DOKE-130777 format. One record per residue (C-alpha): residue in three letters; x, y, z. Coordinates in steps of 0.25 Angstrom, whole numbers, plus 5000, padded with zeros to 4 digits. Example, Ala and Ser with C-alpha at 12.3 -4.5 7.8 and 13.67 -1.06 7.14 Angstrom:
BEGIN
ALA504949825031/SER505549965029/
This chain:
BEGIN
MET511051154889/THR510151204878/LEU508951154873/LYS509651114861/GLU510751024868/ASP509550974878/PHE508950914866/ASP510350874860/ASP510850804872/ILE509350714873/ASN509350574868/ASP508250554856/PHE507250434858/SER506550474846/GLU506450364835/GLU506350464824/ASP507550544826/ASP508250594815/ASP509650704813/GLU508950774802/ILE509450914800/VAL508451044799/SER508751144794/SER508051294794/SER508051404783/SER509451454789/GLU510651374791/GLU511051454806/ASN509551394809/GLN509951254806/LYS509251154814/TYR509451014816/GLU508650914819/HIS508950814834/TYR507650744835/ARG506550694826/PHE505050644831/ILE504050604821/ALA502650594828/ASP501950464826/LYS500750464818/GLY499750444829/GLN500550554838/ARG499350644844/LEU499450784847/LEU500450824858/ARG501350934861/ILE502750934854/ASP503450954866/LYS502850834875/PHE503050764862/LEU504450784862/SER504650764876/ASP504150624877/ARG505150574866/ILE506550644871/GLU507150594884/GLY507550704893/ILE506750824887/SER505750924894/ARG504550974887/ASN505051114890/ARG506451074882/ILE505551044872/GLN504751164873/GLN505851264873/ALA506551184860/ALA505251204853/ASP505451354857/ALA506751334850/ASP506151284838/CYS506751174840/ILE505651064837/LEU504951054824/VAL503850984820/ASN503950954802/ASN504851044803/THR504451154808/PRO504451224823/VAL503551204833/LYS503251234849/SER503051134859/SER501551154859/TYR501551094845/LYS500750964845/VAL501450844838/LYS500450794826/PRO500650644820/LEU501950644811/ASP502350764815/VAL504050774813/ILE504650824826/SER506150894827/ILE506950934837/VAL507951034831/MET509251114836/ASP510351194831/ARG511451094830/PRO511550964825/ARG511050864833/HIS512450794844/GLU512950654839/LEU513450584851/GLU514650524849/ILE515250424856/ILE516650464862/PRO517350314866/GLU517850334881/ASN518950254890/ILE517750224900/PRO518050084906/LEU517049974903/ASN516549844912/ILE516449744900/VAL515649624904/TYR515649554891/GLU516249584876/ASP516249514862/ASP516149554848/ASP514749594848/LEU514449664863/LEU514949724876/VAL514149714890/VAL514749804900/ASN514349834914/LYS514149984915/PRO514550054928/PRO513350154935/GLY513450314931/MET514050274917/VAL513250324907/VAL512950224895/HIS512650324883/PRO513150454880/GLY512150544880/HIS511650684886/GLY512750724898/ASN513450604896/TYR514250604883/THR515450524889/GLY515950434899/THR514850334894/LEU514650184891/VAL514550204878/ASN515750294879/ALA516550174883/ILE515950084875/ALA516350144863/TYR517850174868/TYR517850004871/LEU517449984858/ASN518450064851/TYR519449944852/ASP518649874840/LYS518749944828/SER517649874821/ILE516649934831/ASN516050074827/ILE515750124842/ASP514950234835/ASP513950134829/PRO512550164834/ARG512250004833/LEU513349964844/GLY513349984858/LEU512349994869/VAL511249904868/HIS510549964881/ARG510950044892/ILE510850064906/ASP510650204916/LYS511950274919/ASP511750224932/THR511350084931/SER512549994932/GLY512849874923/LEU512749784910/LEU512549854896/LEU512549784883/ILE513449844870/ALA513349794856/LYS514749804848/THR514149774834/PRO512849804827/ASP512149674827/ALA512349644843/LYS511749794844/THR510549744836/SER510549614843/LEU510549674856/SER509649774854/VAL508549694850/GLN508749604863/PHE508449724871/TYR507349754862/ASN506749624863/LYS506949614880/THR507649484879/THR509049534887/LYS509349514901/ARG509449624910/GLN509349624925/TYR509549754933/VAL510049754949/ALA509349874957/LEU509349914971/VAL507949994972/TRP507150064984/GLY506349984992/ASN505849844996/VAL505349774983/GLU504149704985/LYS503949584975/ASP505249484973/GLU505249504959/GLY504349574950/ARG503949654936/ILE503849804933/GLU503149834921/GLY502949974918/ASN502950074905/ILE504250164906/GLY504250294900/ARG505050444905/ASP504250524914/PRO503650644908/LYS503950724918/ASP505450684920/ARG506050634907/MET507250584916/LEU506450494924/MET505750364917/ARG504550304923/VAL503450204923/PHE502050224915/PRO500750184920/ASN500350204907/ALA500750094895/GLU500650214885/MET501850274891/GLY503350224891/LYS503950114888/PRO503549974893/ALA504449914903/VAL504649784913/THR505649774925/HIS505649654933/TYR506349634945/ARG506849534957/VAL507349574970/ILE508649534974/GLU508749564987/ARG507949684998/PHE508549785006/GLY507249835014/TYR507249975008/VAL507949944995/THR507749804986/LEU508949744975/VAL508149714964/GLU508449634949/CYS507749704938/ARG507649634925/LEU507249724914/GLU506149664903/THR506249804894/GLY507349904896/ARG506750054896/THR507550194903/HIS507750184919/GLN506750044918/ILE507449974931/ARG507450114939/VAL505850164934/HIS505350024936/MET505750024950/LYS505450154953/HIS503850114948/ILE503750024958/GLY504350084970/HIS505850034970/THR506650164964/LEU508150114962/PHE508950154974/ASN509750264972/ASP509150284957/ALA509250454958/ARG508350474944/TYR506950394952/GLY507250434966/GLY508150314971/ASN508950414977/GLU507950434987/ILE507950355000/LEU506450274995/ARG506550175005/GLY506950155020/THR506950235033/ARG507250375036/TYR508350355046/VAL509650425043/LYS510550305043/TYR509750245033/LYS509650385023/GLN511150385025/PHE511250245021/VAL510550255009/TYR511250385005/ASN512650285005/CYS511950194997/PHE511750314987/VAL513150344988/ALA513550194984/CYS512750174973/PRO512450334968/ARG511550274956/GLN510250194955/CYS510550044960/LEU510349974945/HIS511349894941/ALA511049814927/GLN511549674931/THR511249594921/LEU511149574905/GLY510849464897/PHE510649454881/VAL510749354868/HIS512349384861/PRO511949464848/ARG512749364841/THR512949244847/GLY511549204852/GLU512249184865/GLU511449244879/MET512249324887/PHE512149364900/PHE512849474908/GLU512749504924/SER513549644930/GLU513849634946/LEU513249754955/PRO514049874955/GLU514849904967/ASP513750024969/MET512749944970/GLN513449834977/GLU513649934987/VAL512349974990/ILE511749854991/LYS512749805001/LYS512349925008/TRP510849895009/ARG511449745012/ILE512049805025/TYR510849895029/THR509649785027/SER510549695037/ALA510749785047/ARG509249835046/GLU508749705048/ILE509749685059/LYS509349785066/GLU507849755066/GLN507949615070/LEU508749685084/
């Protein structure tokens, strides 16, 4: 993949984004603006490669330096090198030699597990392994593609209208309940509820270790790990990351792992996965955060084989969005939905119950 393709596939999280075309003196050298950032009035002097790597997901400083070398980074319409120091009110553009790729949502006939539906909204139960929204490497087969196909029956709904659709997201390998708006008014009302933290969301997770307290509160700013942009982490410095709060309660203990219920007060990327790891209880089989290693237990071969069998039974992080509560955007009625644990998590929990019982009996002999 080329540098330009890399940038073309990156999701933009900037507030100052524009598809304005930036033309050079000759038509064949025409450049197209893909991203735009405007530095704040109080912006301190900062290298532009650092400035951009903090604002674009999944891009390394090395990639940005290559883009600068290719004259793809402009400041106030002038190409700059990666050593350029960003100043207050600088207009920074990332340009390429082709128009920005506009993502087309293609309706696909993918079965949906619909928990509830009315004229304003849908509640669906997402299976593990399904990507929620099209993006880099996953342009088809997503939940959004499935929803677009399903809503095609209603000719009054424009599936390309950005004011419709998903109100929140969960990770690809997390299962559970998701809320979809079918009207602009519903999208606005539900989005405000999520922003104001008035929705009720509870997850069930299997985590490594014996959680000491029966219940607790985890608070810590979450942001992208500067050493690995694919990971999120907790920052002790309150000036970094975004505030995040997770409440947990122990459901069942298995000695080396614990089944917990997590209630979100905020909704940050990977929040439960990062917060539980932060307190020493990484999610079971969470490959991204190291939970696919044996973090607790014995060194016996039989135990290692048992854990491996659990990994096979549930080949993803053991996390399920079990409950979802909100106020209906039109009627004002309080709505509450609950979904049972998927088969893969049920199977792993069953295995741990059997293992723990056998171990207790053995210790009593």
